[in-house]
All heavy atoms as a GROMACS GRO file, in nm:
protein
  640
    1MET      N    1   4.319   6.500   1.399
    1MET     CA    2   4.266   6.625   1.449
    1MET      C    3   4.134   6.659   1.378
    1MET      O    4   4.038   6.697   1.443
    1MET     CB    5   4.370   6.735   1.432
    1MET     CG    6   4.324   6.869   1.480
    1MET     SD    7   4.452   6.992   1.458
    1MET     CE    8   4.433   7.079   1.608
    2PHE      N    9   4.132   6.645   1.246
    2PHE     CA   10   4.010   6.677   1.171
    2PHE      C   11   3.895   6.586   1.216
    2PHE      O   12   3.785   6.633   1.242
    2PHE     CB   13   4.035   6.663   1.021
    2PHE     CG   14   3.910   6.680   0.939
    2PHE    CD1   15   3.859   6.806   0.913
    2PHE    CD2   16   3.842   6.570   0.890
    2PHE    CE1   17   3.743   6.822   0.839
    2PHE    CE2   18   3.726   6.585   0.815
    2PHE     CZ   19   3.677   6.712   0.790
    3TYR      N   20   3.923   6.456   1.226
    3TYR     CA   21   3.819   6.362   1.265
    3TYR      C   22   3.769   6.392   1.407
    3TYR      O   23   3.650   6.378   1.435
    3TYR     CB   24   3.869   6.218   1.257
    3TYR     CG   25   3.905   6.172   1.118
    3TYR    CD1   26   4.028   6.115   1.091
    3TYR    CD2   27   3.816   6.186   1.012
    3TYR    CE1   28   4.062   6.071   0.964
    3TYR    CE2   29   3.848   6.143   0.885
    3TYR     CZ   30   3.971   6.085   0.861
    3TYR     OH   31   4.002   6.043   0.735
    4ASP      N   32   3.859   6.429   1.495
    4ASP     CA   33   3.820   6.466   1.632
    4ASP      C   34   3.726   6.586   1.631
    4ASP      O   35   3.627   6.589   1.705
    4ASP     CB   36   3.942   6.497   1.718
    4ASP     CG   37   4.028   6.375   1.744
    4ASP    OD1   38   3.977   6.261   1.735
    4ASP    OD2   39   4.148   6.394   1.773
    5ASP      N   40   3.758   6.685   1.548
    5ASP     CA   41   3.672   6.804   1.538
    5ASP      C   42   3.535   6.768   1.482
    5ASP      O   43   3.432   6.815   1.531
    5ASP     CB   44   3.738   6.911   1.451
    5ASP     CG   45   3.859   6.975   1.516
    5ASP    OD1   46   3.868   6.972   1.641
    5ASP    OD2   47   3.944   7.028   1.443
    6VAL      N   48   3.533   6.684   1.379
    6VAL     CA   49   3.407   6.641   1.320
    6VAL      C   50   3.323   6.566   1.424
    6VAL      O   51   3.203   6.593   1.441
    6VAL     CB   52   3.430   6.553   1.196
    6VAL    CG1   53   3.303   6.484   1.151
    6VAL    CG2   54   3.489   6.635   1.082
    7GLN      N   55   3.387   6.477   1.495
    7GLN     CA   56   3.315   6.398   1.595
    7GLN      C   57   3.260   6.488   1.707
    7GLN      O   58   3.147   6.472   1.751
    7GLN     CB   59   3.407   6.292   1.652
    7GLN     CG   60   3.334   6.186   1.729
    7GLN     CD   61   3.419   6.062   1.752
    7GLN    OE1   62   3.535   6.057   1.715
    7GLN    NE2   63   3.360   5.963   1.812
    8ARG      N   64   3.340   6.584   1.750
    8ARG     CA   65   3.295   6.676   1.856
    8ARG      C   66   3.174   6.757   1.810
    8ARG      O   67   3.075   6.772   1.882
    8ARG     CB   68   3.407   6.772   1.896
    8ARG     CG   69   3.368   6.872   2.003
    8ARG     CD   70   3.481   6.967   2.038
    8ARG     NE   71   3.534   7.039   1.923
    8ARG     CZ   72   3.476   7.145   1.868
    8ARG    NH1   73   3.362   7.192   1.915
    8ARG    NH2   74   3.532   7.206   1.765
    9LEU      N   75   3.180   6.807   1.686
    9LEU     CA   76   3.068   6.886   1.633
    9LEU      C   77   2.942   6.801   1.617
    9LEU      O   78   2.831   6.848   1.645
    9LEU     CB   79   3.107   6.950   1.500
    9LEU     CG   80   3.212   7.060   1.511
    9LEU    CD1   81   3.265   7.097   1.373
    9LEU    CD2   82   3.157   7.182   1.582
   10MET      N   83   2.958   6.676   1.575
   10MET     CA   84   2.843   6.588   1.562
   10MET      C   85   2.784   6.557   1.700
   10MET      O   86   2.662   6.552   1.715
   10MET     CB   87   2.882   6.459   1.490
   10MET     CG   88   2.904   6.478   1.343
   10MET     SD   89   2.941   6.320   1.263
   10MET     CE   90   2.955   6.373   1.093
   11LYS      N   91   2.870   6.536   1.797
   11LYS     CA   92   2.823   6.509   1.932
   11LYS      C   93   2.742   6.627   1.985
   11LYS      O   94   2.643   6.609   2.057
   11LYS     CB   95   2.943   6.483   2.024
   11LYS     CG   96   2.908   6.435   2.160
   11LYS     CD   97   3.033   6.399   2.239
   11LYS     CE   98   2.996   6.337   2.371
   11LYS     NZ   99   3.116   6.295   2.446
   12GLU      N  100   2.780   6.750   1.944
   12GLU     CA  101   2.709   6.872   1.984
   12GLU      C  102   2.590   6.901   1.893
   12GLU      O  103   2.526   7.004   1.905
   12GLU     CB  104   2.806   6.990   1.984
   12GLU     CG  105   2.917   6.977   2.085
   12GLU     CD  106   3.024   7.085   2.071
   12GLU    OE1  107   3.009   7.175   1.985
   12GLU    OE2  108   3.124   7.079   2.146
   13LYS      N  109   2.564   6.810   1.797
   13LYS     CA  110   2.452   6.822   1.702
   13LYS      C  111   2.459   6.949   1.618
   13LYS      O  112   2.359   7.012   1.586
   13LYS     CB  113   2.318   6.812   1.775
   13LYS     CG  114   2.300   6.682   1.850
   13LYS     CD  115   2.160   6.666   1.901
   13LYS     CE  116   2.141   6.542   1.984
   13LYS     NZ  117   2.186   6.418   1.932
   14LYS      N  118   2.580   6.985   1.577
   14LYS     CA  119   2.603   7.102   1.493
   14LYS      C  120   2.597   7.063   1.346
   14LYS      O  121   2.627   6.949   1.309
   14LYS     CB  122   2.741   7.162   1.521
   14LYS     CG  123   2.767   7.202   1.664
   14LYS     CD  124   2.718   7.340   1.690
   14LYS     CE  125   2.756   7.382   1.832
   14LYS     NZ  126   2.739   7.519   1.855
   15SER      N  127   2.559   7.157   1.263
   15SER     CA  128   2.570   7.138   1.118
   15SER      C  129   2.716   7.158   1.080
   15SER      O  130   2.784   7.243   1.138
   15SER     CB  131   2.483   7.238   1.044
   15SER     OG  132   2.348   7.216   1.072
   16ILE      N  133   2.763   7.083   0.984
   16ILE     CA  134   2.904   7.089   0.945
   16ILE      C  135   2.914   7.108   0.795
   16ILE      O  136   2.850   7.036   0.718
   16ILE     CB  137   2.977   6.959   0.985
   16ILE    CG1  138   2.963   6.933   1.135
   16ILE    CG2  139   3.124   6.966   0.944
   16ILE    CD1  140   3.007   6.794   1.176
   17ILE      N  141   2.997   7.201   0.756
   17ILE     CA  142   3.033   7.219   0.615
   17ILE      C  143   3.185   7.218   0.608
   17ILE      O  144   3.251   7.287   0.684
   17ILE     CB  145   2.981   7.353   0.559
   17ILE    CG1  146   2.829   7.358   0.565
   17ILE    CG2  147   3.032   7.374   0.416
   17ILE    CD1  148   2.772   7.493   0.525
   18SER      N  149   3.238   7.138   0.520
   18SER     CA  150   3.383   7.130   0.506
   18SER      C  151   3.421   7.131   0.360
   18SER      O  152   3.355   7.069   0.277
   18SER     CB  153   3.435   7.003   0.572
   18SER     OG  154   3.574   6.993   0.554
   19ASP      N  155   3.529   7.202   0.328
   19ASP     CA  156   3.577   7.201   0.190
   19ASP      C  157   3.706   7.120   0.178
   19ASP      O  158   3.782   7.134   0.086
   19ASP     CB  159   3.598   7.343   0.138
   19ASP     CG  160   3.709   7.418   0.210
   19ASP    OD1  161   3.761   7.368   0.310
   19ASP    OD2  162   3.743   7.528   0.165
   20TYR      N  163   3.726   7.031   0.274
   20TYR     CA  164   3.842   6.943   0.271
   20TYR      C  165   3.835   6.857   0.146
   20TYR      O  166   3.728   6.808   0.109
   20TYR     CB  167   3.839   6.854   0.396
   20TYR     CG  168   3.963   6.772   0.418
   20TYR    CD1  169   4.075   6.827   0.480
   20TYR    CD2  170   3.968   6.640   0.378
   20TYR    CE1  171   4.189   6.751   0.501
   20TYR    CE2  172   4.081   6.563   0.398
   20TYR     CZ  173   4.191   6.619   0.460
   20TYR     OH  174   4.303   6.543   0.480
   21PRO      N  175   3.947   6.837   0.076
   21PRO     CA  176   3.944   6.755  -0.047
   21PRO      C  177   3.940   6.605  -0.014
   21PRO      O  178   4.041   6.539  -0.008
   21PRO     CB  179   4.074   6.793  -0.117
   21PRO     CG  180   4.165   6.834  -0.007
   21PRO     CD  181   4.078   6.895   0.100
   22PHE      N  182   3.820   6.554   0.007
   22PHE     CA  183   3.804   6.415   0.046
   22PHE      C  184   3.829   6.320  -0.070
   22PHE      O  185   3.811   6.355  -0.186
   22PHE     CB  186   3.663   6.391   0.099
   22PHE     CG  187   3.630   6.474   0.220
   22PHE    CD1  188   3.540   6.577   0.212
   22PHE    CD2  189   3.692   6.448   0.341
   22PHE    CE1  190   3.510   6.653   0.323
   22PHE    CE2  191   3.663   6.524   0.452
   22PHE     CZ  192   3.571   6.626   0.443
   23SER      N  193   3.867   6.200  -0.035
   23SER     CA  194   3.882   6.094  -0.134
   23SER      C  195   3.835   5.964  -0.070
   23SER      O  196   3.788   5.962   0.043
   23SER     CB  197   4.028   6.083  -0.178
   23SER     OG  198   4.107   6.023  -0.077
   24TYR      N  199   3.853   5.855  -0.141
   24TYR     CA  200   3.814   5.724  -0.089
   24TYR      C  201   3.890   5.691   0.040
   24TYR      O  202   3.843   5.612   0.121
   24TYR     CB  203   3.839   5.616  -0.193
   24TYR     CG  204   3.986   5.595  -0.224
   24TYR    CD1  205   4.062   5.502  -0.153
   24TYR    CD2  206   4.050   5.670  -0.322
   24TYR    CE1  207   4.196   5.484  -0.180
   24TYR    CE2  208   4.184   5.654  -0.348
   24TYR     CZ  209   4.257   5.561  -0.277
   24TYR     OH  210   4.391   5.544  -0.303
   25LYS      N  211   4.005   5.755   0.062
   25LYS     CA  212   4.086   5.726   0.181
   25LYS      C  213   4.015   5.767   0.310
   25LYS      O  214   4.035   5.707   0.414
   25LYS     CB  215   4.221   5.797   0.172
   25LYS     CG  216   4.308   5.747   0.059
   25LYS     CD  217   4.434   5.828   0.048
   25LYS     CE  218   4.517   5.784  -0.071
   25LYS     NZ  219   4.636   5.865  -0.088
   26GLN      N  220   3.935   5.871   0.306
   26GLN     CA  221   3.863   5.920   0.424
   26GLN      C  222   3.724   5.862   0.435
   26GLN      O  223   3.660   5.874   0.540
   26GLN     CB  224   3.853   6.073   0.421
   26GLN     CG  225   3.984   6.146   0.433
   26GLN     CD  226   4.055   6.161   0.300
   26GLN    OE1  227   3.996   6.152   0.194
   26GLN    NE2  228   4.185   6.183   0.306
   27HIS      N  229   3.673   5.800   0.332
   27HIS     CA  230   3.534   5.758   0.326
   27HIS      C  231   3.492   5.671   0.445
   27HIS      O  232   3.393   5.699   0.512
   27HIS     CB  233   3.506   5.684   0.196
   27HIS     CG  234   3.365   5.635   0.186
   27HIS    ND1  235   3.326   5.512   0.236
   27HIS    CD2  236   3.254   5.694   0.137
   27HIS    CE1  237   3.196   5.497   0.216
   27HIS    NE2  238   3.150   5.606   0.156
   28ASP      N  239   3.566   5.564   0.470
   28ASP     CA  240   3.525   5.468   0.573
   28ASP      C  241   3.522   5.531   0.713
   28ASP      O  242   3.429   5.506   0.790
   28ASP     CB  243   3.616   5.345   0.572
   28ASP     CG  244   3.597   5.260   0.447
   28ASP    OD1  245   3.497   5.281   0.374
   28ASP    OD2  246   3.684   5.174   0.422
   29VAL      N  247   3.622   5.612   0.743
   29VAL     CA  248   3.626   5.675   0.876
   29VAL      C  249   3.511   5.773   0.892
   29VAL      O  250   3.440   5.773   0.993
   29VAL     CB  251   3.762   5.746   0.898
   29VAL    CG1  252   3.761   5.822   1.030
   29VAL    CG2  253   3.876   5.648   0.894
   30LEU      N  254   3.489   5.858   0.791
   30LEU     CA  255   3.380   5.955   0.799
   30LEU      C  256   3.244   5.886   0.802
   30LEU      O  257   3.154   5.929   0.875
   30LEU     CB  258   3.388   6.054   0.683
   30LEU     CG  259   3.503   6.153   0.691
   30LEU    CD1  260   3.514   6.234   0.562
   30LEU    CD2  261   3.485   6.247   0.810
   31GLU      N  262   3.229   5.781   0.725
   31GLU     CA  263   3.103   5.707   0.724
   31GLU      C  264   3.074   5.648   0.862
   31GLU      O  265   2.961   5.655   0.912
   31GLU     CB  266   3.109   5.595   0.619
   31GLU     CG  267   2.980   5.520   0.601
   31GLU     CD  268   2.872   5.601   0.531
   31GLU    OE1  269   2.906   5.691   0.453
   31GLU    OE2  270   2.753   5.572   0.556
   32LYS      N  271   3.174   5.592   0.924
   32LYS     CA  272   3.157   5.533   1.058
   32LYS      C  273   3.120   5.639   1.160
   32LYS      O  274   3.028   5.619   1.241
   32LYS     CB  275   3.286   5.462   1.099
   32LYS     CG  276   3.276   5.390   1.230
   32LYS     CD  277   3.405   5.315   1.261
   32LYS     CE  278   3.393   5.243   1.394
   32LYS     NZ  279   3.516   5.170   1.427
   33ILE      N  280   3.188   5.753   1.157
   33ILE     CA  281   3.156   5.862   1.250
   33ILE      C  282   3.014   5.912   1.226
   33ILE      O  283   2.936   5.929   1.320
   33ILE     CB  284   3.257   5.978   1.237
   33ILE    CG1  285   3.397   5.934   1.281
   33ILE    CG2  286   3.212   6.099   1.319
   33ILE    CD1  287   3.506   6.035   1.248
   34ALA      N  288   2.979   5.933   1.099
   34ALA     CA  289   2.846   5.983   1.065
   34ALA      C  290   2.736   5.886   1.110
   34ALA      O  291   2.634   5.928   1.164
   34ALA     CB  292   2.836   6.008   0.915
   35GLN      N  293   2.756   5.758   1.090
   35GLN     CA  294   2.657   5.659   1.132
   35GLN      C  295   2.640   5.658   1.283
   35GLN      O  296   2.528   5.644   1.333
   35GLN     CB  297   2.696   5.520   1.081
   35GLN     CG  298   2.676   5.502   0.933
   35GLN     CD  299   2.720   5.366   0.884
   35GLN    OE1  300   2.776   5.285   0.959
   35GLN    NE2  301   2.698   5.340   0.756
   36SER      N  302   2.749   5.674   1.356
   36SER     CA  303   2.740   5.667   1.501
   36SER      C  304   2.664   5.786   1.560
   36SER      O  305   2.610   5.777   1.669
   36SER     CB  306   2.879   5.655   1.564
   36SER     OG  307   2.953   5.773   1.547
   37TYR      N  308   2.658   5.897   1.485
   37TYR     CA  309   2.584   6.015   1.532
   37TYR      C  310   2.459   6.042   1.448
   37TYR      O  311   2.398   6.147   1.458
   37TYR     CB  312   2.676   6.139   1.534
   37TYR     CG  313   2.782   6.130   1.640
   37TYR    CD1  314   2.909   6.084   1.610
   37TYR    CD2  315   2.753   6.163   1.771
   37TYR    CE1  316   3.007   6.074   1.708
   37TYR    CE2  317   2.849   6.153   1.871
   37TYR     CZ  318   2.976   6.109   1.838
   37TYR     OH  319   3.071   6.098   1.937
   38ASN      N  320   2.425   5.945   1.363
   38ASN     CA  321   2.306   5.955   1.279
   38ASN      C  322   2.308   6.080   1.188
   38ASN      O  323   2.209   6.151   1.175
   38ASN     CB  324   2.178   5.952   1.364
   38ASN     CG  325   2.058   5.913   1.283
   38ASN    OD1  326   2.068   5.841   1.184
   38ASN    ND2  327   1.941   5.963   1.321
   39TYR      N  328   2.423   6.106   1.129
   39TYR     CA  329   2.439   6.217   1.035
   39TYR      C  330   2.434   6.165   0.893
   39TYR      O  331   2.475   6.052   0.866
   39TYR     CB  332   2.574   6.286   1.055
   39TYR     CG  333   2.570   6.405   1.149
   39TYR    CD1  334   2.544   6.388   1.284
   39TYR    CD2  335   2.593   6.533   1.103
   39TYR    CE1  336   2.542   6.496   1.371
   39TYR    CE2  337   2.592   6.642   1.189
   39TYR     CZ  338   2.566   6.622   1.322
   39TYR     OH  339   2.564   6.729   1.407
   40GLN      N  340   2.386   6.247   0.803
   40GLN     CA  341   2.387   6.214   0.661
   40GLN      C  342   2.495   6.298   0.594
   40GLN      O  343   2.500   6.420   0.612
   40GLN     CB  344   2.252   6.245   0.597
   40GLN     CG  345   2.248   6.214   0.449
   40GLN     CD  346   2.114   6.249   0.387
   40GLN    OE1  347   2.027   6.308   0.449
   40GLN    NE2  348   2.098   6.215   0.261
   41ILE      N  349   2.580   6.233   0.519
   41ILE     CA  350   2.687   6.304   0.447
   41ILE      C  351   2.640   6.332   0.306
   41ILE      O  352   2.588   6.245   0.237
   41ILE     CB  353   2.815   6.219   0.442
   41ILE    CG1  354   2.868   6.196   0.584
   41ILE    CG2  355   2.920   6.286   0.355
   41ILE    CD1  356   2.986   6.102   0.591
   42ILE      N  357   2.658   6.457   0.264
   42ILE     CA  358   2.625   6.498   0.128
   42ILE      C  359   2.753   6.550   0.064
   42ILE      O  360   2.820   6.636   0.120
   42ILE     CB  361   2.517   6.608   0.128
   42ILE    CG1  362   2.389   6.556   0.192
   42ILE    CG2  363   2.491   6.658  -0.015
   42ILE    CD1  364   2.284   6.664   0.213
   43THR      N  365   2.786   6.497  -0.051
   43THR     CA  366   2.906   6.539  -0.123
   43THR      C  367   2.865   6.619  -0.245
   43THR      O  368   2.781   6.575  -0.324
   43THR     CB  369   2.990   6.418  -0.167
   43THR    OG1  370   3.025   6.342  -0.052
   43THR    CG2  371   3.115   6.462  -0.240
   44ILE      N  372   2.925   6.735  -0.259
   44ILE     CA  373   2.904   6.819  -0.376
   44ILE      C  374   3.038   6.833  -0.447
   44ILE      O  375   3.136   6.874  -0.387
   44ILE     CB  376   2.850   6.959  -0.338
   44ILE    CG1  377   2.717   6.944  -0.265
   44ILE    CG2  378   2.839   7.048  -0.461
   44ILE    CD1  379   2.666   7.071  -0.204
   45THR      N  380   3.042   6.794  -0.572
   45THR     CA  381   3.164   6.802  -0.651
   45THR      C  382   3.151   6.915  -0.753
   45THR      O  383   3.057   6.915  -0.833
   45THR     CB  384   3.190   6.669  -0.724
   45THR    OG1  385   3.195   6.564  -0.627
   45THR    CG2  386   3.320   6.674  -0.802
   46LEU      N  387   3.243   7.007  -0.746
   46LEU     CA  388   3.246   7.117  -0.841
   46LEU      C  389   3.356   7.090  -0.943
   46LEU      O  390   3.465   7.046  -0.907
   46LEU     CB  391   3.272   7.250  -0.769
   46LEU     CG  392   3.173   7.282  -0.657
   46LEU    CD1  393   3.215   7.410  -0.585
   46LEU    CD2  394   3.032   7.296  -0.712
   47ILE      N  395   3.327   7.117  -1.068
   47ILE     CA  396   3.422   7.088  -1.175
   47ILE      C  397   3.460   7.219  -1.242
   47ILE      O  398   3.374   7.302  -1.273
   47ILE     CB  399   3.361   6.990  -1.278
   47ILE    CG1  400   3.324   6.860  -1.208
   47ILE    CG2  401   3.457   6.965  -1.393
   47ILE    CD1  402   3.245   6.764  -1.294
   48ALA      N  403   3.591   7.236  -1.262
   48ALA     CA  404   3.641   7.356  -1.328
   48ALA      C  405   3.774   7.324  -1.397
   48ALA      O  406   3.831   7.217  -1.377
   48ALA     CB  407   3.661   7.468  -1.226
   49ASP      N  408   3.821   7.418  -1.473
   49ASP     CA  409   3.949   7.404  -1.540
   49ASP      C  410   4.059   7.385  -1.435
   49ASP      O  411   4.072   7.467  -1.344
   49ASP     CB  412   3.976   7.530  -1.624
   49ASP     CG  413   4.107   7.522  -1.699
   49ASP    OD1  414   4.213   7.533  -1.633
   49ASP    OD2  415   4.104   7.506  -1.822
   50PRO      N  416   4.138   7.279  -1.444
   50PRO     CA  417   4.242   7.253  -1.343
   50PRO      C  418   4.342   7.368  -1.326
   50PRO      O  419   4.389   7.394  -1.216
   50PRO     CB  420   4.313   7.128  -1.394
   50PRO     CG  421   4.215   7.061  -1.484
   50PRO     CD  422   4.132   7.172  -1.544
   51ASN      N  423   4.375   7.436  -1.434
   51ASN     CA  424   4.469   7.548  -1.424
   51ASN      C  425   4.410   7.663  -1.343
   51ASN      O  426   4.480   7.725  -1.264
   51ASN     CB  427   4.510   7.597  -1.564
   51ASN     CG  428   4.590   7.494  -1.639
   51ASN    OD1  429   4.673   7.424  -1.580
   51ASN    ND2  430   4.566   7.482  -1.768
   52VAL      N  431   4.283   7.690  -1.363
   52VAL     CA  432   4.216   7.795  -1.286
   52VAL      C  433   4.210   7.757  -1.139
   52VAL      O  434   4.240   7.839  -1.051
   52VAL     CB  435   4.073   7.821  -1.341
   52VAL    CG1  436   3.997   7.917  -1.250
   52VAL    CG2  437   4.080   7.875  -1.483
   53LEU      N  438   4.176   7.632  -1.110
   53LEU     CA  439   4.171   7.585  -0.972
   53LEU      C  440   4.308   7.596  -0.905
   53LEU      O  441   4.319   7.640  -0.790
   53LEU     CB  442   4.121   7.441  -0.965
   53LEU     CG  443   3.977   7.418  -1.007
   53LEU    CD1  444   3.946   7.269  -1.006
   53LEU    CD2  445   3.882   7.494  -0.918
   54TYR      N  446   4.411   7.556  -0.976
   54TYR     CA  447   4.547   7.561  -0.921
   54TYR      C  448   4.586   7.706  -0.890
   54TYR      O  449   4.637   7.735  -0.781
   54TYR     CB  450   4.647   7.499  -1.019
   54TYR     CG  451   4.789   7.511  -0.970
   54TYR    CD1  452   4.839   7.424  -0.874
   54TYR    CD2  453   4.873   7.611  -1.019
   54TYR    CE1  454   4.969   7.434  -0.828
   54TYR    CE2  455   5.003   7.623  -0.974
   54TYR     CZ  456   5.051   7.535  -0.878
   54TYR     OH  457   5.180   7.548  -0.832
   55GLU      N  458   4.561   7.796  -0.983
   55GLU     CA  459   4.596   7.937  -0.962
   55GLU      C  460   4.520   7.996  -0.844
   55GLU      O  461   4.577   8.070  -0.763
   55GLU     CB  462   4.567   8.018  -1.089
   55GLU     CG  463   4.663   7.987  -1.203
   55GLU     CD  464   4.621   8.052  -1.334
   55GLU    OE1  465   4.536   8.143  -1.333
   55GLU    OE2  466   4.674   8.011  -1.438
   56ARG      N  467   4.392   7.965  -0.833
   56ARG     CA  468   4.312   8.017  -0.722
   56ARG      C  469   4.360   7.961  -0.588
   56ARG      O  470   4.369   8.034  -0.489
   56ARG     CB  471   4.165   7.984  -0.743
   56ARG     CG  472   4.104   8.059  -0.861
   56ARG     CD  473   3.966   8.014  -0.889
   56ARG     NE  474   3.873   8.101  -0.818
   56ARG     CZ  475   3.742   8.086  -0.819
   56ARG    NH1  476   3.688   7.987  -0.886
   56ARG    NH2  477   3.665   8.168  -0.753
   57GLN      N  478   4.390   7.832  -0.584
   57GLN     CA  479   4.438   7.771  -0.459
   57GLN      C  480   4.573   7.828  -0.420
   57GLN      O  481   4.598   7.857  -0.303
   57GLN     CB  482   4.446   7.619  -0.473
   57GLN     CG  483   4.479   7.550  -0.343
   57GLN     CD  484   4.369   7.567  -0.239
   57GLN    OE1  485   4.252   7.549  -0.269
   57GLN    NE2  486   4.406   7.602  -0.118
   58GLN      N  487   4.660   7.846  -0.518
   58GLN     CA  488   4.793   7.902  -0.490
   58GLN      C  489   4.781   8.044  -0.435
   58GLN      O  490   4.846   8.079  -0.337
   58GLN     CB  491   4.878   7.900  -0.617
   58GLN     CG  492   5.022   7.942  -0.593
   58GLN     CD  493   5.104   7.933  -0.719
   58GLN    OE1  494   5.056   7.961  -0.827
   58GLN    NE2  495   5.229   7.893  -0.705
   59LYS      N  496   4.697   8.125  -0.497
   59LYS     CA  497   4.675   8.261  -0.449
   59LYS      C  498   4.619   8.259  -0.306
   59LYS      O  499   4.663   8.336  -0.220
   59LYS     CB  500   4.578   8.334  -0.543
   59LYS     CG  501   4.553   8.477  -0.506
   59LYS     CD  502   4.458   8.544  -0.604
   59LYS     CE  503   4.428   8.686  -0.559
   59LYS     NZ  504   4.329   8.751  -0.646
   60HIS      N  505   4.526   8.172  -0.282
   60HIS     CA  506   4.464   8.159  -0.150
   60HIS      C  507   4.568   8.117  -0.045
   60HIS      O  508   4.576   8.174   0.063
   60HIS     CB  509   4.350   8.059  -0.157
   60HIS     CG  510   4.275   8.041  -0.030
   60HIS    ND1  511   4.195   8.139   0.024
   60HIS    CD2  512   4.267   7.937   0.055
   60HIS    CE1  513   4.141   8.095   0.136
   60HIS    NE2  514   4.184   7.973   0.157
   61ASP      N  515   4.647   8.015  -0.077
   61ASP     CA  516   4.746   7.963   0.017
   61ASP      C  517   4.856   8.064   0.048
   61ASP      O  518   4.911   8.065   0.159
   61ASP     CB  519   4.810   7.835  -0.037
   61ASP     CG  520   4.715   7.717  -0.036
   61ASP    OD1  521   4.609   7.726   0.030
   61ASP    OD2  522   4.746   7.617  -0.102
   62LEU      N  523   4.890   8.146  -0.048
   62LEU     CA  524   4.999   8.243  -0.030
   62LEU      C  525   4.952   8.377   0.024
   62LEU      O  526   5.033   8.467   0.045
   62LEU     CB  527   5.074   8.262  -0.163
   62LEU     CG  528   5.142   8.137  -0.219
   62LEU    CD1  529   5.202   8.166  -0.355
   62LEU    CD2  530   5.247   8.084  -0.122
   63ASP      N  531   4.825   8.392   0.047
   63ASP     CA  532   4.769   8.516   0.099
   63ASP      C  533   4.824   8.542   0.239
   63ASP      O  534   4.798   8.466   0.332
   63ASP     CB  535   4.617   8.509   0.102
   63ASP     CG  536   4.551   8.638   0.146
   63ASP    OD1  537   4.620   8.732   0.190
   63ASP    OD2  538   4.427   8.644   0.136
   64SER      N  539   4.901   8.648   0.255
   64SER     CA  540   4.965   8.677   0.383
   64SER      C  541   4.865   8.715   0.492
   64SER      O  542   4.898   8.710   0.611
   64SER     CB  543   5.068   8.789   0.367
   64SER     OG  544   5.004   8.909   0.325
   65SER      N  545   4.744   8.752   0.455
   65SER     CA  546   4.644   8.787   0.556
   65SER      C  547   4.574   8.663   0.612
   65SER      O  548   4.496   8.674   0.706
   65SER     CB  549   4.540   8.882   0.497
   65SER     OG  550   4.463   8.818   0.398
   66ARG      N  551   4.602   8.549   0.556
   66ARG     CA  552   4.539   8.424   0.601
   66ARG      C  553   4.613   8.370   0.723
   66ARG      O  554   4.732   8.341   0.717
   66ARG     CB  555   4.541   8.322   0.488
   66ARG     CG  556   4.464   8.197   0.520
   66ARG     CD  557   4.454   8.110   0.398
   66ARG     NE  558   4.368   7.997   0.430
   66ARG     CZ  559   4.380   7.879   0.377
   66ARG    NH1  560   4.472   7.856   0.289
   66ARG    NH2  561   4.298   7.782   0.410
   67HIS      N  562   4.541   8.355   0.832
   67HIS     CA  563   4.599   8.304   0.955
   67HIS      C  564   4.610   8.153   0.947
   67HIS      O  565   4.520   8.086   0.897
   67HIS     CB  566   4.513   8.345   1.074
   67HIS     CG  567   4.574   8.314   1.205
   67HIS    ND1  568   4.565   8.190   1.264
   67HIS    CD2  569   4.648   8.390   1.289
   67HIS    CE1  570   4.630   8.191   1.378
   67HIS    NE2  571   4.681   8.312   1.396
   68LEU      N  572   4.720   8.096   0.998
   68LEU     CA  573   4.740   7.952   0.992
   68LEU      C  574   4.630   7.875   1.065
   68LEU      O  575   4.602   7.760   1.032
   68LEU     CB  576   4.876   7.915   1.049
   68LEU     CG  577   4.996   7.956   0.964
   68LEU    CD1  578   5.125   7.919   1.036
   68LEU    CD2  579   4.991   7.892   0.828
   69GLY      N  580   4.565   7.937   1.162
   69GLY     CA  581   4.457   7.871   1.232
   69GLY      C  582   4.339   7.839   1.143
   69GLY      O  583   4.259   7.751   1.174
   70GLN      N  584   4.328   7.907   1.030
   70GLN     CA  585   4.218   7.878   0.937
   70GLN      C  586   4.228   7.739   0.878
   70GLN      O  587   4.132   7.685   0.829
   70GLN     CB  588   4.213   7.983   0.826
   70GLN     CG  589   4.170   8.118   0.874
   70GLN     CD  590   4.171   8.221   0.764
   70GLN    OE1  591   4.267   8.230   0.688
   70GLN    NE2  592   4.067   8.299   0.755
   71PHE      N  593   4.345   7.682   0.881
   71PHE     CA  594   4.362   7.548   0.829
   71PHE      C  595   4.300   7.443   0.920
   71PHE      O  596   4.267   7.335   0.878
   71PHE     CB  597   4.511   7.514   0.808
   71PHE     CG  598   4.575   7.593   0.698
   71PHE    CD1  599   4.663   7.695   0.728
   71PHE    CD2  600   4.546   7.564   0.566
   71PHE    CE1  601   4.722   7.767   0.626
   71PHE    CE2  602   4.605   7.636   0.463
   71PHE     CZ  603   4.693   7.738   0.493
   72ASN      N  604   4.287   7.474   1.049
   72ASN     CA  605   4.242   7.375   1.146
   72ASN      C  606   4.115   7.410   1.220
   72ASN      O  607   4.059   7.325   1.288
   72ASN     CB  608   4.353   7.352   1.251
   72ASN     CG  609   4.476   7.293   1.189
   72ASN    OD1  610   4.467   7.206   1.104
   72ASN    ND2  611   4.592   7.341   1.230
   73ASP      N  612   4.069   7.533   1.215
   73ASP     CA  613   3.953   7.574   1.292
   73ASP      C  614   3.825   7.517   1.230
   73ASP      O  615   3.795   7.545   1.114
   73ASP     CB  616   3.939   7.725   1.298
   73ASP     CG  617   4.040   7.789   1.391
   73ASP    OD1  618   4.103   7.714   1.468
   73ASP    OD2  619   4.056   7.911   1.387
   74PRO      N  620   3.750   7.436   1.306
   74PRO     CA  621   3.623   7.386   1.254
   74PRO      C  622   3.517   7.494   1.260
   74PRO      O  623   3.528   7.589   1.338
   74PRO     CB  624   3.590   7.272   1.349
   74PRO     CG  625   3.653   7.314   1.478
   74PRO     CD  626   3.781   7.387   1.439
   75LEU      N  627   3.416   7.481   1.179
   75LEU     CA  628   3.303   7.571   1.188
   75LEU      C  629   3.228   7.539   1.315
   75LEU      O  630   3.210   7.426   1.353
   75LEU     CB  631   3.209   7.551   1.068
   75LEU     CG  632   3.267   7.586   0.932
   75LEU    CD1  633   3.168   7.545   0.825
   75LEU    CD2  634   3.297   7.733   0.923
   76SER      N  635   3.186   7.641   1.384
   76SER     CA  636   3.108   7.614   1.507
   76SER      C  637   2.996   7.713   1.519
   76SER      O  638   2.980   7.801   1.443
   76SER     CB  639   3.197   7.618   1.628
   76SER     OG  640   3.279   7.731   1.631
   0.00000   0.00000   0.00000
């Protein structure tokens, strides 16, 4: 689903920003999609205390005002 959304946005020549936690597992697929639409991928890595990151993510995930659609809605 994520790759389909990325591909659709690239086909529409949209700018894309994603905070998905990428790893080497996604690299080849994203690289192939980006090359086919002539996109350049830029990775920004932010470093922080793991405990602070965990607490912030947990608070974010448990926020009752957060709609489940936010997990899947691409930027458009």
